[in-house]
N, CA, C and O atoms as a printed pandas DataFrame, in Angstrom:
     atom_number atom_name residue_name chain_id  residue_number  x_coord  y_coord  z_coord
0              1         N          MET        A               1   77.518  -53.235  186.685
1              2        CA          MET        A               1   77.088  -51.929  186.201
2              3         C          MET        A               1   75.873  -52.121  185.296
3              4         O          MET        A               1   75.825  -53.069  184.511
4              5         N          SER        A               2   74.895  -51.225  185.403
5              6        CA          SER        A               2   73.694  -51.383  184.603
6              7         C          SER        A               2   73.904  -50.871  183.184
7              8         O          SER        A               2   74.778  -50.047  182.917
8              9         N          LYS        A               3   73.085  -51.380  182.299
9             10        CA          LYS        A               3   73.169  -50.997  180.897
10            11         C          LYS        A               3   72.674  -49.565  180.738
11            12         O          LYS        A               3   71.837  -49.111  181.517
12            13         N          PRO        A               4   73.185  -48.844  179.731
13            14        CA          PRO        A               4   72.728  -47.468  179.514
14            15         C          PRO        A               4   71.219  -47.353  179.327
15            16         O          PRO        A               4   70.611  -46.391  179.797
16            17         N          VAL        A               5   70.602  -48.328  178.643
17            18        CA          VAL        A               5   69.153  -48.268  178.426
18            19         C          VAL        A               5   68.428  -48.352  179.769
19            20         O          VAL        A               5   67.500  -47.584  180.020
20            21         N          ASP        A               6   68.844  -49.280  180.634
21            22        CA          ASP        A               6   68.237  -49.404  181.956
22            23         C          ASP        A               6   68.434  -48.119  182.745
23            24         O          ASP        A               6   67.525  -47.642  183.423
24            25         N          GLU        A               7   69.629  -47.570  182.644
25            26        CA          GLU        A               7   69.959  -46.326  183.343
26            27         C          GLU        A               7   69.071  -45.193  182.829
27            28         O          GLU        A               7   68.598  -44.372  183.614
28            29         N          ASP        A               8   68.844  -45.146  181.520
29            30        CA          ASP        A               8   67.993  -44.112  180.941
30            31         C          ASP        A               8   66.555  -44.241  181.438
31            32         O          ASP        A               8   65.918  -43.235  181.749
32            33         N          VAL        A               9   66.042  -45.454  181.515
33            34        CA          VAL        A               9   64.671  -45.659  181.987
34            35         C          VAL        A               9   64.557  -45.247  183.456
35            36         O          VAL        A               9   63.594  -44.584  183.842
36            37         N          ARG        A              10   65.534  -45.636  184.272
37            38        CA          ARG        A              10   65.511  -45.220  185.686
38            39         C          ARG        A              10   65.567  -43.706  185.809
39            40         O          ARG        A              10   64.846  -43.115  186.613
40            41         N          PHE        A              11   66.425  -43.076  185.009
41            42        CA          PHE        A              11   66.538  -41.621  185.034
42            43         C          PHE        A              11   65.211  -40.971  184.643
43            44         O          PHE        A              11   64.734  -40.064  185.325
44            45         N          ARG        A              12   64.622  -41.434  183.553
45            46        CA          ARG        A              12   63.353  -40.864  183.093
46            47         C          ARG        A              12   62.240  -41.096  184.109
47            48         O          ARG        A              12   61.380  -40.235  184.294
48            49         N          LEU        A              13   62.251  -42.259  184.770
49            50        CA          LEU        A              13   61.259  -42.556  185.799
50            51         C          LEU        A              13   61.408  -41.588  186.974
51            52         O          LEU        A              13   60.414  -41.080  187.493
52            53         N          MET        A              14   62.640  -41.337  187.389
53            54        CA          MET        A              14   62.866  -40.420  188.507
54            55         C          MET        A              14   62.442  -39.001  188.147
55            56         O          MET        A              14   61.909  -38.281  188.991
56            57         N          ARG        A              15   62.673  -38.597  186.909
57            58        CA          ARG        A              15   62.216  -37.271  186.469
58            59         C          ARG        A              15   60.694  -37.193  186.515
59            60         O          ARG        A              15   60.132  -36.190  186.955
60            61         N          LEU        A              16   60.029  -38.255  186.057
61            62        CA          LEU        A              16   58.565  -38.282  186.094
62            63         C          LEU        A              16   58.038  -38.203  187.525
63            64         O          LEU        A              16   57.079  -37.482  187.804
64            65         N          LEU        A              17   58.670  -38.948  188.426
65            66        CA          LEU        A              17   58.227  -38.934  189.822
66            67         C          LEU        A              17   58.382  -37.549  190.430
67            68         O          LEU        A              17   57.529  -37.098  191.194
68            69         N          GLU        A              18   59.467  -36.884  190.089
69            70        CA          GLU        A              18   59.706  -35.547  190.627
70            71         C          GLU        A              18   58.608  -34.581  190.173
71            72         O          GLU        A              18   58.180  -33.713  190.934
72            73         N          GLN        A              19   58.163  -34.742  188.935
73            74        CA          GLN        A              19   57.152  -33.846  188.379
74            75         C          GLN        A              19   55.723  -34.293  188.678
75            76         O          GLN        A              19   54.811  -33.467  188.733
76            77         N          ASN        A              20   55.525  -35.603  188.871
77            78        CA          ASN        A              20   54.170  -36.163  189.035
78            79         C          ASN        A              20   54.153  -37.220  190.135
79            80         O          ASN        A              20   53.939  -38.395  189.838
80            81         N          PRO        A              21   54.368  -36.847  191.381
81            82        CA          PRO        A              21   54.468  -37.846  192.446
82            83         C          PRO        A              21   53.179  -38.646  192.673
83            84         O          PRO        A              21   53.216  -39.735  193.245
84            85         N          ASP        A              22   52.058  -38.111  192.231
85            86        CA          ASP        A              22   50.790  -38.796  192.463
86            87         C          ASP        A              22   50.360  -39.699  191.312
87            88         O          ASP        A              22   49.267  -40.265  191.348
88            89         N          TRP        A              23   51.201  -39.840  190.295
89            90        CA          TRP        A              23   50.861  -40.732  189.190
90            91         C          TRP        A              23   50.862  -42.178  189.653
91            92         O          TRP        A              23   51.639  -42.564  190.526
92            93         N          SER        A              24   49.984  -42.970  189.061
93            94        CA          SER        A              24   49.959  -44.405  189.344
94            95         C          SER        A              24   51.094  -45.080  188.576
95            96         O          SER        A              24   51.691  -44.497  187.671
96            97         N          GLN        A              25   51.372  -46.314  188.960
97            98        CA          GLN        A              25   52.401  -47.068  188.232
98            99         C          GLN        A              25   52.003  -47.242  186.767
99           100         O          GLN        A              25   52.857  -47.246  185.881
100          101         N          ARG        A              26   50.725  -47.381  186.526
101          102        CA          ARG        A              26   50.251  -47.521  185.141
102          103         C          ARG        A              26   50.507  -46.234  184.355
103          104         O          ARG        A              26   50.939  -46.285  183.204
104          105         N          ASP        A              27   50.242  -45.082  184.974
105          106        CA          ASP        A              27   50.524  -43.796  184.317
106          107         C          ASP        A              27   52.009  -43.689  183.968
107          108         O          ASP        A              27   52.376  -43.275  182.868
108          109         N          ILE        A              28   52.849  -44.069  184.925
109          110        CA          ILE        A              28   54.303  -43.993  184.731
110          111         C          ILE        A              28   54.732  -44.928  183.601
111          112         O          ILE        A              28   55.496  -44.541  182.716
112          113         N          ALA        A              29   54.229  -46.164  183.645
113          114        CA          ALA        A              29   54.579  -47.150  182.612
114          115         C          ALA        A              29   54.182  -46.645  181.229
115          116         O          ALA        A              29   54.954  -46.762  180.277
116          117         N          ASP        A              30   52.979  -46.084  181.117
117          118        CA          ASP        A              30   52.512  -45.566  179.825
118          119         C          ASP        A              30   53.404  -44.423  179.346
119          120         O          ASP        A              30   53.768  -44.372  178.171
120          121         N          ALA        A              31   53.756  -43.515  180.242
121          122        CA          ALA        A              31   54.584  -42.369  179.864
122          123         C          ALA        A              31   55.983  -42.804  179.433
123          124         O          ALA        A              31   56.577  -42.203  178.537
124          125         N          LEU        A              32   56.503  -43.842  180.070
125          126        CA          LEU        A              32   57.853  -44.314  179.749
126          127         C          LEU        A              32   57.872  -45.280  178.569
127          128         O          LEU        A              32   58.915  -45.499  177.952
128          129         N          GLY        A              33   56.711  -45.855  178.261
129          130        CA          GLY        A              33   56.658  -46.846  177.187
130          131         C          GLY        A              33   57.259  -48.178  177.598
131          132         O          GLY        A              33   57.818  -48.895  176.768
132          133         N          VAL        A              34   57.144  -48.514  178.891
133          134        CA          VAL        A              34   57.628  -49.797  179.395
134          135         C          VAL        A              34   56.464  -50.532  180.048
135          136         O          VAL        A              34   55.398  -49.955  180.260
136          137         N          SER        A              35   56.669  -51.785  180.359
137          138        CA          SER        A              35   55.600  -52.574  180.947
138          139         C          SER        A              35   55.333  -52.149  182.384
139          140         O          SER        A              35   56.188  -51.557  183.042
140          141         N          LEU        A              36   54.148  -52.459  182.851
141          142        CA          LEU        A              36   53.781  -52.188  184.239
142          143         C          LEU        A              36   54.684  -52.977  185.189
143          144         O          LEU        A              36   55.059  -52.478  186.250
144          145         N          GLY        A              37   55.030  -54.196  184.810
145          146        CA          GLY        A              37   55.921  -55.028  185.621
146          147         C          GLY        A              37   57.305  -54.409  185.751
147          148         O          GLY        A              37   57.890  -54.408  186.834
148          149         N          ALA        A              38   57.830  -53.880  184.643
149          150        CA          ALA        A              38   59.147  -53.232  184.674
150          151         C          ALA        A              38   59.102  -51.992  185.560
151          152         O          ALA        A              38   60.035  -51.730  186.319
152          153         N          THR        A              39   58.022  -51.235  185.461
153          154        CA          THR        A              39   57.855  -50.037  186.296
154          155         C          THR        A              39   57.827  -50.416  187.758
155          156         O          THR        A              39   58.486  -49.778  188.579
156          157         N          ASN        A              40   57.072  -51.447  188.094
157          158        CA          ASN        A              40   56.983  -51.908  189.479
158          159         C          ASN        A              40   58.349  -52.357  189.986
159          160         O          ASN        A              40   58.728  -52.044  191.115
160          161         N          TYR        A              41   59.078  -53.082  189.165
161          162        CA          TYR        A              41   60.408  -53.584  189.528
162          163         C          TYR        A              41   61.364  -52.430  189.820
163          164         O          TYR        A              41   62.073  -52.446  190.826
164          165         N          ILE        A              42   61.383  -51.431  188.939
165          166        CA          ILE        A              42   62.279  -50.284  189.117
166          167         C          ILE        A              42   61.884  -49.490  190.358
167          168         O          ILE        A              42   62.747  -49.090  191.139
168          169         N          LEU        A              43   60.590  -49.263  190.543
169          170        CA          LEU        A              43   60.141  -48.519  191.724
170          171         C          LEU        A              43   60.519  -49.232  193.014
171          172         O          LEU        A              43   60.977  -48.599  193.966
172          173         N          LYS        A              44   60.330  -50.547  193.049
173          174        CA          LYS        A              44   60.706  -51.310  194.247
174          175         C          LYS        A              44   62.196  -51.172  194.531
175          176         O          LYS        A              44   62.600  -51.004  195.682
176          177         N          ALA        A              45   63.011  -51.244  193.487
177          178        CA          ALA        A              45   64.464  -51.110  193.658
178          179         C          ALA        A              45   64.825  -49.728  194.184
179          180         O          ALA        A              45   65.702  -49.602  195.039
180          181         N          LEU        A              46   64.163  -48.692  193.686
181          182        CA          LEU        A              46   64.432  -47.335  194.144
182          183         C          LEU        A              46   63.997  -47.139  195.595
183          184         O          LEU        A              46   64.651  -46.422  196.352
184          185         N          VAL        A              47   62.900  -47.772  195.975
185          186        CA          VAL        A              47   62.433  -47.709  197.368
186          187         C          VAL        A              47   63.429  -48.432  198.270
187          188         O          VAL        A              47   63.780  -47.926  199.336
188          189         N          GLU        A              48   63.890  -49.621  197.847
189          190        CA          GLU        A              48   64.863  -50.388  198.640
190          191         C          GLU        A              48   66.174  -49.628  198.808
191          192         O          GLU        A              48   66.821  -49.742  199.849
192          193         N          LYS        A              49   66.577  -48.855  197.801
193          194        CA          LYS        A              49   67.809  -48.075  197.879
194          195         C          LYS        A              49   67.616  -46.808  198.707
195          196         O          LYS        A              49   68.583  -46.104  199.000
196          197         N          GLY        A              50   66.381  -46.516  199.084
197          198        CA          GLY        A              50   66.102  -45.320  199.862
198          199         C          GLY        A              50   66.053  -44.057  199.013
199          200         O          GLY        A              50   66.169  -42.951  199.541
200          201         N          GLN        A              51   65.881  -44.212  197.707
201          202        CA          GLN        A              51   65.846  -43.052  196.823
202          203         C          GLN        A              51   64.428  -42.553  196.555
203          204         O          GLN        A              51   64.229  -41.429  196.093
204          205         N          VAL        A              52   63.451  -43.405  196.851
205          206        CA          VAL        A              52   62.042  -43.037  196.689
206          207         C          VAL        A              52   61.295  -43.468  197.942
207          208         O          VAL        A              52   61.513  -44.558  198.472
208          209         N          LYS        A              53   60.414  -42.595  198.404
209          210        CA          LYS        A              53   59.557  -42.894  199.554
210          211         C          LYS        A              53   58.130  -42.995  199.039
211          212         O          LYS        A              53   57.718  -42.216  198.179
212          213         N          VAL        A              54   57.375  -43.956  199.564
213          214        CA          VAL        A              54   55.999  -44.159  199.137
214          215         C          VAL        A              54   55.076  -43.654  200.246
215          216         O          VAL        A              54   55.178  -44.079  201.397
216          217         N          ASN        A              55   54.184  -42.753  199.884
217          218        CA          ASN        A              55   53.180  -42.239  200.825
218          219         C          ASN        A              55   51.796  -42.649  200.352
219          220         O          ASN        A              55   51.523  -42.653  199.152
220          221         N          ASN        A              56   50.930  -42.990  201.283
221          222        CA          ASN        A              56   49.538  -43.313  200.954
222          223         C          ASN        A              56   48.707  -42.038  200.958
223          224         O          ASN        A              56   48.961  -41.126  201.745
224          225         N          PHE        A              57   47.727  -41.978  200.090
225          226        CA          PHE        A              57   46.745  -40.899  200.149
226          227         C          PHE        A              57   45.449  -41.403  199.528
227          228         O          PHE        A              57   45.431  -42.418  198.832
228          229         N          ARG        A              58   44.394  -40.697  199.784
229          230        CA          ARG        A              58   43.098  -41.077  199.221
230          231         C          ARG        A              58   42.843  -40.257  197.964
231          232         O          ARG        A              58   42.927  -39.029  197.972
232          233         N          ALA        A              59   42.533  -40.956  196.902
233          234        CA          ALA        A              59   42.204  -40.279  195.648
234          235         C          ALA        A              59   40.761  -39.788  195.733
235          236         O          ALA        A              59   40.020  -40.180  196.634
236          237         N          SER        A              60   40.374  -38.947  194.814
237          238        CA          SER        A              60   39.033  -38.361  194.852
238          239         C          SER        A              60   37.937  -39.418  194.756
239          240         O          SER        A              60   36.829  -39.191  195.242
240          241         N          ASP        A              61   38.215  -40.559  194.146
241          242        CA          ASP        A              61   37.200  -41.611  194.034
242          243         C          ASP        A              61   37.188  -42.503  195.274
243          244         O          ASP        A              61   36.613  -43.591  195.258
244          245         N          ASN        A              62   37.834  -42.031  196.356
245          246        CA          ASN        A              62   37.837  -42.698  197.658
246          247         C          ASN        A              62   38.635  -44.000  197.690
247          248         O          ASN        A              62   38.466  -44.803  198.608
248          249         N          LYS        A              63   39.486  -44.215  196.720
249          250        CA          LYS        A              63   40.364  -45.383  196.727
250          251         C          LYS        A              63   41.725  -44.960  197.227
251          252         O          LYS        A              63   42.150  -43.824  197.017
252          253         N          LEU        A              64   42.402  -45.869  197.884
253          254        CA          LEU        A              64   43.735  -45.588  198.381
254          255         C          LEU        A              64   44.722  -45.564  197.215
255          256         O          LEU        A              64   44.740  -46.477  196.389
256          257         N          ARG        A              65   45.538  -44.519  197.154
257          258        CA          ARG        A              65   46.550  -44.389  196.111
258          259         C          ARG        A              65   47.889  -44.131  196.783
259          260         O          ARG        A              65   47.975  -43.991  198.003
260          261         N          TYR        A              66   48.917  -44.072  195.975
261          262        CA          TYR        A              66   50.258  -43.840  196.492
262          263         C          TYR        A              66   50.872  -42.608  195.837
263          264         O          TYR        A              66   50.567  -42.265  194.694
264          265         N          ALA        A              67   51.736  -41.963  196.588
265          266        CA          ALA        A              67   52.554  -40.881  196.046
266          267         C          ALA        A              67   53.997  -41.344  196.156
267          268         O          ALA        A              67   54.418  -41.852  197.196
268          269         N          TYR        A              68   54.741  -41.170  195.095
269          270        CA          TYR        A              68   56.139  -41.578  195.060
270          271         C          TYR        A              68   56.997  -40.314  195.137
271          272         O          TYR        A              68   57.024  -39.514  194.202
272          273         N          ILE        A              69   57.693  -40.145  196.256
273          274        CA          ILE        A              69   58.455  -38.938  196.524
274          275         C          ILE        A              69   59.945  -39.256  196.490
275          276         O          ILE        A              69   60.397  -40.213  197.120
276          277         N          LEU        A              70   60.709  -38.446  195.748
277          278        CA          LEU        A              70   62.161  -38.614  195.763
278          279         C          LEU        A              70   62.699  -38.162  197.120
279          280         O          LEU        A              70   62.349  -37.091  197.615
280          281         N          THR        A              71   63.540  -38.981  197.702
281          282        CA          THR        A              71   64.189  -38.632  198.963
282          283         C          THR        A              71   65.415  -37.770  198.648
283          284         O          THR        A              71   65.790  -37.638  197.484
284          285         N          PRO        A              72   66.036  -37.189  199.665
285          286        CA          PRO        A              72   67.273  -36.432  199.394
286          287         C          PRO        A              72   68.327  -37.273  198.661
287          288         O          PRO        A              72   69.006  -36.770  197.766
288          289         N          SER        A              73   68.465  -38.551  199.036
289          290        CA          SER        A              73   69.440  -39.386  198.315
290          291         C          SER        A              73   68.954  -39.682  196.893
291          292         O          SER        A              73   69.767  -39.876  195.990
292          293         N          GLY        A              74   67.644  -39.717  196.693
293          294        CA          GLY        A              74   67.092  -39.896  195.350
294          295         C          GLY        A              74   67.348  -38.685  194.479
295          296         O          GLY        A              74   67.643  -38.819  193.291
296          297         N          ILE        A              75   67.236  -37.498  195.067
297          298        CA          ILE        A              75   67.517  -36.262  194.330
298          299         C          ILE        A              75   68.989  -36.212  193.944
299          300         O          ILE        A              75   69.331  -35.803  192.834
300          301         N          GLU        A              76   69.856  -36.626  194.856
301          302        CA          GLU        A              76   71.299  -36.672  194.576
302          303         C          GLU        A              76   71.605  -37.690  193.471
303          304         O          GLU        A              76   72.387  -37.412  192.562
304          305         N          ALA        A              77   70.986  -38.860  193.560
305          306        CA          ALA        A              77   71.197  -39.894  192.540
306          307         C          ALA        A              77   70.702  -39.416  191.182
307          308         O          ALA        A              77   71.341  -39.667  190.160
308          309         N          LYS        A              78   69.562  -38.724  191.171
309          310        CA          LYS        A              78   69.020  -38.212  189.916
310          311         C          LYS        A              78   69.976  -37.192  189.303
311          312         O          LYS        A              78   70.140  -37.158  188.083
312          313         N          ALA        A              79   70.597  -36.377  190.116
313          314        CA          ALA        A              79   71.572  -35.398  189.607
314          315         C          ALA        A              79   72.759  -36.108  188.951
315          316         O          ALA        A              79   73.221  -35.697  187.887
316          317         N          ARG        A              80   73.246  -37.171  189.588
317          318        CA          ARG        A              80   74.347  -37.954  188.988
318          319         C          ARG        A              80   73.890  -38.600  187.687
319          320         O          ARG        A              80   74.621  -38.618  186.696
320          321         N          MET        A              81   72.669  -39.128  187.704
321          322        CA          MET        A              81   72.140  -39.784  186.513
322          323         C          MET        A              81   71.944  -38.778  185.379
323          324         O          MET        A              81   72.111  -39.121  184.209
324          325         N          THR        A              82   71.593  -37.547  185.720
325          326        CA          THR        A              82   71.421  -36.508  184.705
326          327         C          THR        A              82   72.736  -36.279  183.970
327          328         O          THR        A              82   72.758  -36.173  182.744
328          329         N          ALA        A              83   73.827  -36.204  184.721
329          330        CA          ALA        A              83   75.140  -36.013  184.107
330          331         C          ALA        A              83   75.486  -37.183  183.188
331          332         O          ALA        A              83   75.975  -36.972  182.078
332          333         N          GLY        A              84   75.240  -38.398  183.631
333          334        CA          GLY        A              84   75.504  -39.581  182.803
334          335         C          GLY        A              84   74.624  -39.607  181.568
335          336         O          GLY        A              84   75.085  -39.949  180.479
336          337         N          PHE        A              85   73.358  -39.247  181.733
337          338        CA          PHE        A              85   72.410  -39.211  180.621
338          339         C          PHE        A              85   72.897  -38.213  179.562
339          340         O          PHE        A              85   72.907  -38.510  178.368
340          341         N          LEU        A              86   73.297  -37.029  180.024
341          342        CA          LEU        A              86   73.788  -36.016  179.086
342          343         C          LEU        A              86   75.047  -36.478  178.354
343          344         O          LEU        A              86   75.179  -36.254  177.151
344          345         N          ARG        A              87   75.975  -37.123  179.071
345          346        CA          ARG        A              87   77.188  -37.633  178.415
346          347         C          ARG        A              87   76.827  -38.624  177.314
347          348         O          ARG        A              87   77.359  -38.547  176.207
348          349         N          ARG        A              88   75.915  -39.562  177.621
349          350        CA          ARG        A              88   75.507  -40.554  176.615
350          351         C          ARG        A              88   74.825  -39.896  175.424
351          352         O          ARG        A              88   75.097  -40.252  174.277
352          353         N          LYS        A              89   73.947  -38.945  175.686
353          354        CA          LYS        A              89   73.215  -38.280  174.601
354          355         C          LYS        A              89   74.148  -37.438  173.733
355          356         O          LYS        A              89   73.995  -37.409  172.512
356          357         N          TYR        A              90   75.122  -36.748  174.356
357          358        CA          TYR        A              90   76.102  -35.996  173.569
358          359         C          TYR        A              90   76.929  -36.938  172.697
359          360         O          TYR        A              90   77.216  -36.622  171.542
360          361         N          ALA        A              91   77.311  -38.087  173.240
361          362        CA          ALA        A              91   78.077  -39.060  172.457
362          363         C          ALA        A              91   77.234  -39.568  171.282
363          364         O          ALA        A              91   77.737  -39.700  170.166
364          365         N          GLU        A              92   75.953  -39.852  171.533
365          366        CA          GLU        A              92   75.063  -40.292  170.461
366          367         C          GLU        A              92   74.914  -39.201  169.403
367          368         O          GLU        A              92   74.909  -39.482  168.204
368          369         N          TYR        A              93   74.794  -37.959  169.856
369          370        CA          TYR        A              93   74.655  -36.819  168.959
370          371         C          TYR        A              93   75.882  -36.679  168.066
371          372         O          TYR        A              93   75.753  -36.492  166.856
372          373         N          GLU        A              94   77.073  -36.769  168.658
373          374        CA          GLU        A              94   78.306  -36.641  167.879
374          375         C          GLU        A              94   78.437  -37.790  166.878
375          376         O          GLU        A              94   78.856  -37.582  165.740
376          377         N          ALA        A              95   78.077  -39.003  167.306
377          378        CA          ALA        A              95   78.131  -40.153  166.399
378          379         C          ALA        A              95   77.143  -39.971  165.250
379          380         O          ALA        A              95   77.452  -40.293  164.103
380          381         N          LEU        A              96   75.970  -39.463  165.557
381          382        CA          LEU        A              96   74.959  -39.239  164.531
382          383         C          LEU        A              96   75.411  -38.152  163.550
383          384         O          LEU        A              96   75.217  -38.290  162.342
384          385         N          LYS        A              97   76.010  -37.078  164.062
385          386        CA          LYS        A              97   76.534  -36.031  163.182
386          387         C          LYS        A              97   77.586  -36.603  162.234
387          388         O          LYS        A              97   77.581  -36.292  161.043
388          389         N          SER        A              98   78.484  -37.434  162.752
389          390        CA          SER        A              98   79.523  -38.051  161.919
390          391         C          SER        A              98   78.907  -38.945  160.852
391          392         O          SER        A              98   79.333  -38.927  159.697
392          393         N          GLU        A              99   77.905  -39.724  161.238
393          394        CA          GLU        A              99   77.250  -40.611  160.289
394          395         C          GLU        A              99   76.532  -39.808  159.204
395          396         O          GLU        A              99   76.585  -40.166  158.027
396          397         N          ILE        A             100   75.862  -38.723  159.597
397          398        CA          ILE        A             100   75.179  -37.875  158.616
398          399         C          ILE        A             100   76.193  -37.267  157.656
399          400         O          ILE        A             100   75.976  -37.241  156.444
400          401         N          HIS        A             101   77.293  -36.782  158.201
401          402        CA          HIS        A             101   78.336  -36.189  157.357
402          403         C          HIS        A             101   78.875  -37.223  156.359
403          404         O          HIS        A             101   79.049  -36.917  155.179
404          405         N          ALA        A             102   79.134  -38.428  156.828
405          406        CA          ALA        A             102   79.647  -39.484  155.938
406          407         C          ALA        A             102   78.626  -39.818  154.852
407          408         O          ALA        A             102   78.998  -40.024  153.697
408          409         N          LEU        A             103   77.352  -39.872  155.210
409          410        CA          LEU        A             103   76.314  -40.165  154.219
410          411         C          LEU        A             103   76.179  -39.032  153.208
411          412         O          LEU        A             103   75.973  -39.274  152.019
412          413         N          GLU        A             104   76.298  -37.790  153.686
413          414        CA          GLU        A             104   76.228  -36.646  152.769
414          415         C          GLU        A             104   77.371  -36.700  151.761
415          416         O          GLU        A             104   77.174  -36.454  150.571
416          417         N          GLU        A             105   78.552  -37.019  152.242
417          418        CA          GLU        A             105   79.692  -37.130  151.332
418          419         C          GLU        A             105   79.495  -38.279  150.355
419          420         O          GLU        A             105   79.879  -38.189  149.188
420          421         N          GLU        A             106   78.899  -39.349  150.837
421          422        CA          GLU        A             106   78.670  -40.532  150.000
422          423         C          GLU        A             106   77.753  -40.211  148.818
423          424         O          GLU        A             106   77.944  -40.738  147.722
424          425         N          ILE        A             107   76.765  -39.352  149.040
425          426        CA          ILE        A             107   75.834  -39.036  147.947
426          427         C          ILE        A             107   76.146  -37.693  147.290
427          428         O          ILE        A             107   75.394  -37.231  146.432
428          429         N          GLY        A             108   77.249  -37.068  147.689
429          430        CA          GLY        A             108   77.693  -35.855  147.026
430          431         C          GLY        A             108   77.101  -34.571  147.564
431          432         O          GLY        A             108   77.249  -33.520  146.940
432          433         N          LEU        A             109   76.444  -34.627  148.689
433          434        CA          LEU        A             109   75.951  -33.391  149.295
434          435         C          LEU        A             109   77.076  -32.786  150.104
435          436         O          LEU        A             109   77.855  -33.504  150.731
436          437         N          GLY        A             110   77.163  -31.480  150.092
437          438        CA          GLY        A             110   78.200  -30.823  150.874
438          439         C          GLY        A             110   77.612  -29.742  151.735
439          440         O          GLY        A             110   76.395  -29.567  151.803
440          441         N          VAL        A             111   78.473  -29.033  152.381
441          442        CA          VAL        A             111   78.056  -27.936  153.242
442          443         C          VAL        A             111   77.377  -26.849  152.418
443          444         O          VAL        A             111   76.542  -26.109  152.938
444          445         N          ASP        A             112   77.730  -26.745  151.125
445          446        CA          ASP        A             112   77.195  -25.684  150.284
446          447         C          ASP        A             112   75.826  -25.998  149.698
447          448         O          ASP        A             112   75.288  -25.192  148.939
448          449         N          ALA        A             113   75.257  -27.134  150.027
449          450        CA          ALA        A             113   73.936  -27.475  149.505
450          451         C          ALA        A             113   72.924  -26.442  149.989
451          452         O          ALA        A             113   73.071  -25.888  151.079
452          453         N          GLY        A             114   71.914  -26.187  149.192
453          454        CA          GLY        A             114   70.960  -25.130  149.485
454          455         C          GLY        A             114   70.026  -25.444  150.637
455          456         O          GLY        A             114   70.037  -26.553  151.172
456          457         N          PRO        A             115   69.206  -24.451  151.024
457          458        CA          PRO        A             115   68.235  -24.644  152.105
458          459         C          PRO        A             115   67.237  -25.732  151.725
459          460         O          PRO        A             115   66.895  -25.903  150.555
460          461         N          GLY        A             116   66.787  -26.449  152.721
461          462        CA          GLY        A             116   65.832  -27.516  152.471
462          463         C          GLY        A             116   66.492  -28.836  152.114
463          464         O          GLY        A             116   65.822  -29.866  152.031
464          465         N          SER        A             117   67.797  -28.810  151.903
465          466        CA          SER        A             117   68.507  -30.057  151.614
466          467         C          SER        A             117   68.846  -30.732  152.935
467          468         O          SER        A             117   68.592  -30.184  154.008
468          469         N          VAL        A             118   69.406  -31.896  152.849
469          470        CA          VAL        A             118   69.775  -32.644  154.035
470          471         C          VAL        A             118   71.174  -32.261  154.502
471          472         O          VAL        A             118   71.733  -32.877  155.410
472          473         N          ALA        A             119   71.720  -31.251  153.877
473          474        CA          ALA        A             119   73.117  -30.883  154.132
474          475         C          ALA        A             119   73.329  -30.446  155.563
475          476         O          ALA        A             119   72.418  -29.988  156.252
476          477         N          LYS        A             120   74.550  -30.605  155.971
477          478        CA          LYS        A             120   74.970  -30.218  157.319
478          479         C          LYS        A             120   74.807  -28.711  157.475
479          480         O          LYS        A             120   75.196  -27.930  156.607
480          481         N          ARG        A             121   74.225  -28.329  158.596
481          482        CA          ARG        A             121   73.992  -26.901  158.841
482          483         C          ARG        A             121   74.834  -26.446  159.985
483          484         O          ARG        A             121   74.789  -25.273  160.356
């Protein structure tokens, strides 16, 4: 099973491809904040799984470029990944709320603290 961080990067990459199929691997890597090599590795894996299809096209500067299109199985996988992503983020959110509450109690802040305070809202 892949790590949540890897899963998050794959999910975010698939979302980017859905919105920007004509982006280069460098554009994708920059947007995700990962290396070009990692982007290439993930894209190759998605192509091998049949979740992404690569189409050639000519860019305006007359160089050959690629379009990365989610296949029907890629769209289905992205939907599953969305559910997993949301579960992880909700869990992180709840853990963060608990930690904030514990810190507020530690320094004596409560729910009744005024506006502009760090108090729980």
